[in-house]
N, C-alpha and C positions, 0 to 999 in steps of 0.2 A: 714708566718702567723701561729699563734698558733693553735694547733689542736682544742681547744675548740671554738675558733673563727670561724674556718672553719665549724664545726658542726652547730654552731648557724646560720651561713650564709646559709648552706644547708637547715636547717629547715625553715628558713625564706623564702627561695626561694620556698620550697615545699608548705608552707602555702599560699604564694601569688598565686601560680599557681592554687591550689585547690579553693581558693576563687574567683579567676578570672573565673574559669570554672563554679562555682556555680552561681555567680552573672551574668555571661554572659548568662547563659541559663535560668535565672529566667524570663525574659520577654517572652521567647519562651514558658515556662511552663504556664505562666499566659495566654498567647494567646490561647494555646491549651485548657486550662480549660474554658476560656470564650467561645471558639468555641463549646466545648461539651455542655456547659450550654445552649447556644443559640439554638443548634440543638435539645436538649432534650425539651426545651420550645416550639420550633416550632412543634415538633412531638405531644406534648400534645395538643397544640392548634388545630392541624389538626384533631386529634382524636375527640376532643370536637366538632369541626365544622362538622365532618362527622356524629357523633352521633346525633347532633342537626338537621342536614339536613335529616337524616333518620327518626327520630322521632319514636313515638310508632306505627305508621301505615305504616312503610316502606314496610312490607311484603304484607299488603292488597293493598297498592298502586301498587305494582308490579303485584299482581294478577288482579287488575282492568285493567291495561294496557294489560295484556296477554289476558284477556277475550274480551276486546274491539277490539284487533287486530283480534281475531278469528271471530268476527261478521263482521269486515271490509272485511275480506277475503271472507266470504260468499256473501256479497253485491257486491263485485267486480267481481264475477264470471259471465261470459257471454258465453253461456246461463246460467241462474240461475238454481240451482237444486230445483225447486219448484214443486208443486203437479201437474202442468199442462204440464210438460215437455213431458209426454208420448203422449198427444194428440195435443199439440201445439209445434211441433218439428222444425218449421221453424222460427228460431230466427232472428229478425231484430232489432238491438238496436236503440232506438229513441235517438235523441239529446236533447229532451225537457223534463227535469225532475229536481226535487230537492228533498230535504228531507221532510218527513212528519213533520208537526208542531204540538205541543201540543195545545189543544183548551180549556182546563180546568185547573184551579188551585184548588187543594184540600188542605185545611188547617187542620192541626192536632195539638193536644197537645201530648207530648210524653208519659205521664202517667208514667214517671220515675223520679228519684230524682236528676239527674244532666246531664249536657251535655255530660260529659265523659262517663257516663253509656250508653247513647243513641248511641254515636259514636261507642262504643264497640259492642252494640247490632247489629248495622247496618253493622259491619265488621266481624261478625261470620256467616259462611255459614249455620250453623244449625238453625239459627233463621228464615231464609227465609223472612225477612222484610227489607225494605230500604226506602229511600226518596231521592229526589233530593237535598233538602236543610234542614239544621238544624240550628235553631236560638237559641243561648244561652241567659241566663238571662242578660248578660252584653251587648247584642246586636251583639255579634260576629256571623257571618254567615259562616257556613261550607257548601261548595258546594261538594256534594258527588257523583253526577252522571251527565253526560252530559244530557242536556235538551232533546235531541233527543232520548235518550234511555229510556227504560221502567223500572220504579222503581216498587217495590212491596209494595205499601203503602195502597191501597184501599181495598184489599181483595174482598170478594163476595159483589158486590155493583151494584147499578143501579141508573141512573139519566136520566129522560126522557126515550128516547129509547136507551140510551147508556148502554150496559150491560158489556162492558169491559172497565171500567173507567181508569184502569191503562195504557191502550194503547193510550189514548188520553189526558192524564193529567200530570201535574207536582205536585209532593207531597212536601209540606212544613211542617216540624215538628217543633213545638215551645216547648222549654224546659219548662215543667210545669207538676207538679205531678197530675194534674186533678182537683185540688181544689183551688189552689192559683190564685191570680190576675196575669195578665201578666204585666211585667215591661214596663215602658215607653221606655226604650232602645230597647226592643224586638219589640214593635209596630213601632217605628221609622225605625228600620232596615227592618221590614216586608213591610212597605209602600214603602220604597226605592226599595226593591226587586220586589214587585208587579208592580211598575211603569216600571221597566226594562223589566219584562216579558210581560206586556201588550203591550208595544211598540215594542218589538222584534217579537212577534208572533200574534199580532192583536187579543188578546183574548177578547171576549165580556164581558161587565160588569156583565151580568147575570151568567157568567160561573166561577165566583170566589165563591166557595162553601166550605162547611165544611165536614169533614168525617162523621159526624152524618147525614148530608143531604143524602148522598149516601148509608148509611147503618144504618137506624134508629132503627132497631131491635137489632143491635149489639154494636153500638158506641154512645158516647155522647160528642165527641170532635169536635171542641174546647169547653171548658167548658162554663158554664153560664156567666162567667165574661168576655168573649171575646167581644171586642168592634166592633161588626158587623156594627153598624151605622156609626162609624168613618170611617170604610173602604168604606162603600157605599157612604158616602159623598165625598170620594176621587176618586170614580169611580170604586170601586172593590166590586161588589155586588149590589143587588137591595133592597131598603128599602121602607117601607110603607109610605103613605102620611097622612097628618092630617085628622083625622076622624070626625072633627067637621062638623055637618050638613050632614054626610053620612047616607044614608038609604040603608040598605041591602035588596034587592028584596026578596020577599017570595019564589021565585023559586030558590034562590041561593043554589047551591049544594056544600057543604064543601069538600067532598071527591074529587069531580071533580076539584075543584079549586086547591087543593093541588097537584093533579096529573098534572094539566096544568103547575104549577110552576116547577115541575120536580120530585116530590116525588113518590116513589114506595108505593102505598097506600094499599097494600095487608094487612098490619097491621096498620089500621087507628089510633089506640090508640098510638102506638109507634111514628107514624108520627106527630100527634098532640103534643105529648110531645116534640119532636124535634123542631117543629115549635115554641112552646112557649118558649123553652130554648133559641132559637136564636133571635126571634123577640120581645119577652116580657121580656127576662132574668128571667124566672120563671122555677122552677123545679116542677115536680110532676104530676099534673092533666092531664088526657088524654081527657078532654072535653073542648069545647070552650064556653065561655060566649058570650053574645050579643056584648059586647065591643070587644072581641077577634075576632068575626066574621067580625066586621067592618074593623079591621086591615087586616085580610085575604082578604077581598073583595077588599080593595084599592091596595093590593099587586097583587092580581090575575089580576086586570084590566091592570096592567103594562106588563103582559105576554100574553094578548090576541092578 
């Protein structure tokens, strides 16, 4: 065989082997690349899923659970470390008990510009304010605290003989800057929530009240546009009757009637302003007309 032919054969053989090696490993390289791509995509999806699940309130949710566990630990202690342990040392645990239930619902407007702003306010320890529920303009309901736990929503307040309203109530905040009308979606969600609360805890109709009712000298929420009559017609609150033909007795005591309804009447002007904002949807005057007195009288008769 000629030398040149031999070299050509050798080169051809080498070329064939190289190409065989290259093309033989190509599917393997493609599979590896596909595997790496799929793995990377899976990791990205996991990261996104994790971040979405964590959300912007992951840290505060964790703190909530920690604090709830600390209270659960206190409740489960037997005997309990209460103020009577020194004089009532003979502990006998009863088998007959349950959780205390809320007996009032207090409705607020947030006086802020967005739901997100309120959620942030209620998750900052320095603000020292909270509520059980927040209802956004689109009707979304955020549940922020177990109904059996005490939210910090009422502040210094009084209704009837109840001076610690926070300990016996559920606080509901509705996203509203204090001047706007409430959206239909908000009222729909509110009515659904009130229905559940009333059924779950047996809350009397008269005990669905507003923040201004319990703190008339400090608060005006929910504002003058709030549909109290719509709520009362659904069983959440008490509303006045038709005043046609109503005669108010000469002996009728306005201040006493307001007190029987539940108001703290030490500042009667502030209470009358609150009364008119709620039942007449009017702002301003701290005096009652004869027509206003008829409304108060029919309402008062329902509380006797």
